[in-house]
C-alpha positions as CSV (number, residue, x, y, z in Angstrom):
1,M,52.7,-10.5,-45.4
2,R,49.6,-8.6,-46.5
3,Q,47.5,-11.6,-45.7
4,K,48.9,-11.8,-42.2
5,L,48.2,-8.1,-41.7
6,L,44.7,-8.5,-43.0
7,L,44.1,-11.4,-40.6
8,V,45.4,-9.4,-37.7
9,F,43.2,-6.5,-38.6
10,L,40.1,-8.7,-38.9
11,W,40.9,-10.3,-35.5
12,V,41.2,-6.9,-33.8
13,L,38.0,-5.7,-35.5
14,L,36.1,-8.8,-34.4
15,A,37.4,-8.5,-30.9
16,G,36.4,-4.9,-30.7
17,A,32.9,-5.8,-32.0
18,G,32.7,-8.6,-29.4
19,R,33.4,-6.1,-26.7
20,L,30.8,-3.7,-28.1
21,V,28.0,-6.3,-28.0
22,A,29.1,-7.9,-24.8
23,Q,26.2,-8.7,-22.5
24,P,26.1,-7.6,-18.9
25,Q,26.6,-10.3,-16.2
26,Q,23.3,-11.7,-15.1
27,V,22.6,-12.4,-11.4
28,R,19.7,-14.5,-10.2
29,V,18.3,-13.2,-6.9
30,G,15.7,-14.7,-4.5
31,V,14.1,-13.4,-1.3
32,Y,12.4,-15.3,1.5
33,L,10.5,-13.0,3.9
34,M,10.7,-14.2,7.5
35,N,9.1,-11.3,9.5
36,L,7.4,-8.1,8.8
37,Y,6.5,-5.8,11.6
38,D,6.2,-2.2,13.0
39,L,4.3,-0.6,10.1
40,N,4.6,3.0,11.1
41,M,2.3,5.2,9.0
42,D,3.3,8.4,10.8
43,E,7.0,7.9,9.9
44,H,6.3,6.0,6.6
45,S,8.4,3.0,7.4
46,F,8.4,-0.7,8.3
47,Y,10.8,-3.3,9.5
48,A,11.6,-6.5,7.6
49,D,13.6,-9.6,8.3
50,F,14.4,-11.8,5.3
51,Y,16.9,-14.0,3.5
52,V,18.3,-12.9,0.1
53,W,20.5,-15.1,-2.1
54,F,22.5,-14.6,-5.3
55,K,23.4,-17.0,-8.1
56,W,25.8,-16.0,-10.9
57,K,28.5,-16.9,-13.3
58,G,31.2,-14.4,-14.0
59,E,34.1,-12.4,-12.5
60,I,32.0,-9.6,-10.9
61,D,30.9,-10.2,-7.3
62,P,27.3,-8.9,-7.2
63,T,26.9,-9.3,-3.4
64,N,28.2,-5.8,-2.6
65,I,24.8,-4.2,-2.7
66,E,22.9,-1.4,-1.1
67,F,19.2,-1.2,-0.2
68,V,17.9,1.9,-2.0
69,N,14.9,2.6,0.3
70,S,16.5,1.6,3.6
71,I,16.4,3.9,6.6
72,E,18.9,4.2,9.4
73,K,21.6,2.3,7.4
74,W,23.8,2.2,10.5
75,S,21.3,-0.2,12.1
76,M,21.0,-2.6,9.1
77,A,22.0,-6.1,10.0
78,I,23.4,-8.1,7.1
79,A,25.0,-11.5,7.9
80,Q,26.0,-14.3,5.7
81,S,23.9,-17.4,6.4
82,G,25.4,-20.8,6.7
83,D,28.7,-21.8,5.1
84,S,28.1,-20.0,1.7
85,S,31.2,-17.8,1.7
86,H,32.8,-19.8,-1.1
87,M,29.9,-22.1,-2.2
88,T,29.8,-23.2,-5.8
89,L,26.9,-25.3,-7.1
90,A,27.3,-28.4,-9.2
91,D,26.9,-26.5,-12.5
92,G,29.6,-24.1,-11.6
93,T,27.3,-21.3,-10.4
94,N,28.4,-19.1,-7.6
95,Y,26.0,-19.0,-4.7
96,R,25.7,-16.7,-1.6
97,I,22.9,-16.3,0.9
98,Y,22.5,-13.6,3.5
99,R,20.0,-12.7,6.3
100,V,19.0,-9.1,6.4
101,E,17.0,-7.1,9.0
102,G,16.4,-3.4,8.8
103,R,14.0,-0.5,8.5
104,F,12.7,0.5,5.1
105,F,10.8,3.5,3.7
106,H,7.3,3.3,2.2
107,S,4.9,6.2,1.6
108,F,1.6,5.1,2.9
109,S,-1.4,6.4,1.1
110,L,-4.7,6.3,3.1
111,N,-7.1,7.6,0.5
112,S,-9.1,4.3,0.6
113,F,-9.0,3.7,4.4
114,P,-10.3,1.4,5.8
115,L,-10.2,-0.5,2.5
116,D,-6.7,0.5,1.7
117,R,-4.0,-1.7,0.2
118,H,-0.3,-1.1,0.4
119,V,2.5,-2.5,-1.8
120,L,5.6,-2.5,0.4
121,D,8.9,-2.8,-1.4
122,I,12.5,-3.5,-0.7
123,Q,14.9,-2.4,-3.5
124,L,18.5,-3.4,-3.9
125,E,21.2,-2.2,-6.3
126,S,24.9,-2.5,-6.8
127,P,26.6,0.8,-6.1
128,E,29.7,-0.1,-8.1
129,H,28.5,-1.7,-11.3
130,P,26.1,0.1,-13.7
131,A,23.4,-1.7,-15.7
132,D,25.5,-2.2,-18.7
133,S,27.9,-4.5,-16.7
134,L,25.6,-6.1,-14.1
135,V,21.9,-7.0,-14.1
136,Y,19.8,-8.4,-11.3
137,L,17.1,-10.8,-12.3
138,P,14.4,-12.8,-10.3
139,D,15.3,-16.4,-9.5
140,T,12.7,-19.0,-10.3
141,N,9.8,-18.9,-7.8
142,A,12.0,-16.9,-5.5
143,A,9.6,-14.4,-3.9
144,E,8.3,-16.3,-0.9
145,I,6.8,-15.4,2.5
146,R,7.0,-17.6,5.6
147,N,3.7,-19.5,5.6
148,T,3.3,-19.0,9.4
149,L,3.7,-15.2,9.2
150,K,0.6,-13.4,10.5
151,L,0.2,-9.7,10.6
152,V,-2.5,-8.5,13.1
153,G,-5.0,-6.3,11.3
154,W,-3.7,-7.1,7.8
155,E,-4.1,-9.8,5.1
156,T,-1.1,-10.7,2.9
157,K,-2.1,-10.7,-0.8
158,G,1.1,-12.0,-2.2
159,S,4.7,-11.1,-3.1
160,R,6.8,-10.8,-6.3
161,L,10.2,-9.7,-7.6
162,D,10.5,-7.1,-10.3
163,S,13.7,-6.1,-12.2
164,K,14.1,-2.7,-13.8
165,V,16.8,-0.1,-14.6
166,H,17.0,2.8,-12.2
167,D,18.0,5.9,-14.1
168,Y,19.2,8.6,-11.7
169,G,19.2,11.2,-14.5
170,T,22.4,12.9,-13.3
171,D,26.1,12.4,-13.4
172,F,26.4,13.5,-9.8
173,G,28.7,16.4,-10.7
174,N,31.2,14.4,-12.7
175,P,31.1,15.6,-16.3
176,E,33.2,12.7,-17.4
177,E,30.5,10.3,-16.5
178,N,27.2,9.8,-18.2
179,A,23.9,9.7,-16.3
180,Q,24.0,6.9,-13.8
181,R,21.8,3.8,-14.7
182,Y,21.8,0.8,-12.3
183,S,20.0,-2.5,-12.3
184,N,17.3,-2.4,-9.6
185,L,15.5,-5.4,-8.1
186,A,12.4,-4.8,-6.0
187,F,10.8,-7.3,-3.7
188,T,7.2,-6.3,-3.1
189,I,4.6,-7.5,-0.6
190,T,0.9,-6.5,-0.9
191,L,-1.0,-6.0,2.3
192,A,-4.7,-5.2,2.7
193,R,-7.1,-4.6,5.6
194,P,-9.7,-7.3,6.1
195,V,-13.2,-6.4,4.7
196,S,-14.6,-7.5,8.1
197,Y,-12.7,-4.7,9.8
198,F,-14.5,-2.2,7.6
199,I,-17.9,-3.7,8.0
200,L,-18.0,-4.7,11.6
201,K,-15.7,-2.2,13.3
202,M,-16.0,0.9,11.1
203,L,-19.4,0.8,9.3
204,L,-21.7,-1.1,11.7
205,P,-21.7,1.5,14.5
206,L,-22.5,4.3,12.0
207,V,-25.3,2.2,10.4
208,V,-26.9,1.9,13.9
209,V,-26.6,5.6,14.5
210,M,-28.2,6.3,11.1
211,L,-31.1,3.9,11.6
212,V,-31.9,5.4,15.0
213,S,-31.7,9.0,13.5
214,I,-33.8,8.2,10.5
215,G,-36.2,6.1,12.6
216,G,-37.3,9.3,14.3
217,L,-39.3,10.0,11.2
218,L,-41.5,7.1,12.1
219,L,-42.7,8.6,15.3
220,H,-45.9,10.7,15.4
221,P,-45.3,14.4,14.5
222,S,-46.8,15.4,17.9
223,Y,-43.7,14.0,19.7
224,I,-41.5,16.8,18.4
225,D,-39.1,16.7,21.4
226,T,-38.5,13.0,21.2
227,R,-38.3,13.0,17.4
228,S,-35.7,15.8,17.3
229,S,-33.6,14.3,20.1
230,L,-32.8,11.2,18.0
231,P,-31.0,12.9,15.0
232,I,-29.3,15.4,17.4
233,G,-28.0,12.5,19.5
234,G,-27.0,10.6,16.4
235,L,-25.1,13.6,15.1
236,L,-23.1,13.9,18.3
237,T,-22.4,10.2,18.3
238,A,-21.2,10.2,14.7
239,V,-18.8,13.0,15.6
240,F,-17.3,11.0,18.4
241,L,-17.1,7.8,16.3
242,Q,-15.2,9.7,13.6
243,Q,-12.9,11.2,16.1
244,S,-12.1,7.8,17.5
245,Y,-10.6,6.4,14.3
246,S,-9.1,9.7,13.2
247,D,-6.9,9.8,16.3
248,A,-5.3,6.5,15.2
249,L,-4.4,7.8,11.7
250,P,-1.6,10.2,10.8
251,D,-2.4,13.8,9.8
252,T,-3.0,13.2,6.1
253,G,-4.3,16.6,5.1
254,Y,-6.9,14.9,2.8
255,M,-10.2,13.0,3.3
256,V,-10.0,9.3,3.4
257,L,-12.9,7.0,2.4
258,M,-14.3,6.8,5.9
259,D,-14.4,10.6,6.2
260,K,-16.5,10.8,3.0
261,I,-18.9,8.2,4.4
262,Y,-19.2,10.2,7.6
263,L,-19.7,13.4,5.6
264,L,-22.6,11.7,3.8
265,A,-24.0,10.7,7.2
266,Y,-23.8,14.3,8.5
267,M,-25.7,15.6,5.5
268,L,-28.5,13.0,5.8
269,I,-28.9,13.5,9.6
270,S,-29.1,17.2,9.0
271,L,-31.8,16.7,6.3
272,V,-33.7,14.4,8.7
273,L,-33.7,17.1,11.4
274,L,-34.9,19.7,8.9
275,Q,-37.7,17.4,7.8
276,M,-38.8,17.0,11.4
277,I,-38.8,20.7,11.9
278,R,-40.9,21.0,8.8
279,A,-43.3,18.4,10.0
280,G,-43.6,20.1,13.4
281,N,-44.6,23.3,11.7
282,D,-47.2,21.6,9.5
283,H,-48.6,19.8,12.6
284,M,-51.5,21.7,14.2
285,P,-53.5,20.5,17.2
286,G,-56.8,19.2,16.1
287,K,-55.6,19.0,12.5
288,S,-55.4,15.7,10.7
289,D,-51.9,14.3,10.1
290,L,-52.9,11.9,7.4
291,Q,-50.7,13.6,4.9
292,I,-47.7,14.2,7.2
293,I,-47.3,10.6,8.4
294,P,-47.1,8.9,5.0
295,R,-44.8,11.6,3.8
296,E,-42.5,11.0,6.7
297,R,-42.4,7.3,6.1
298,R,-41.5,7.8,2.4
299,M,-38.8,10.2,3.4
300,A,-37.4,7.6,5.8
301,K,-37.1,5.1,3.0
302,V,-35.5,7.6,0.7
303,F,-32.9,8.6,3.3
304,V,-32.0,4.9,4.0
305,G,-31.7,4.3,0.2
306,I,-29.5,7.3,-0.3
307,F,-27.2,6.2,2.6
308,V,-26.8,2.7,1.2
309,A,-26.3,3.8,-2.4
310,G,-23.8,6.5,-1.3
311,I,-21.7,4.0,0.6
312,L,-21.6,1.6,-2.4
313,I,-20.7,4.4,-4.8
314,L,-17.9,5.8,-2.6
315,C,-16.5,2.3,-2.1
316,A,-16.6,1.6,-5.8
317,L,-14.8,4.9,-6.6
């Protein structure tokens, strides 16, 4: 009798220990991006159209999900794709695939404009099952982008899936519950502006303005009116050029990379103009300009060197 009681006690103890060390149900998830469009930096959002599939073994249905960073959930379109409502693979794995289209939130940082890169993300979780009972993991090679997808003005630098635990740090007012922790899977897409956009459309016009402004130092000091008109005209042109791209950006409240480059240009054009005024004061009719002309040419080289070095340093930072 005692032996039977001992065996029953051991069985109960082992069963309880088994429950304590039970592992959460694992779900393999993959995403295939079809379309990405309407990147709205003013409203910090973008639209995405993609397939998402789930593969799992276990009793919990992991397909009841919510997209954490979705906007306008009433307009989200989630439809089951194909005949996968009750599909089971050859190894007994449950399989579901859906097509999703909706608007998602992303906080665009423009500090490095026009060399900015943005990592857009789409995050999904199960609102019913915490991380100790359900875990979402990336499927093998399952972060793909349609190879014909082209985004005007952007280059796609790749995509990936990352699994983590989202700790909300609150019991949402229920003292009987611990802080809520859910398995979170994020599909990320990295976008970058082409370097040619920075060089040809943003930097080249400013370079021309700077060369014309600094080139005024190469004119003879006696042509004070012509010399001074070049940096003054360059200063006004630079202001209009900066305004043209600023109007296309949201009101950031901080200086972007291109603003810093233009600030450097303003400082150098102002120094060029001051140097011309100084040379005009030193120039006297009938007095030799042998000292002024070489000095002006040296200053022109110095200003060009400062402008080029300044751009390289600002881009590196």
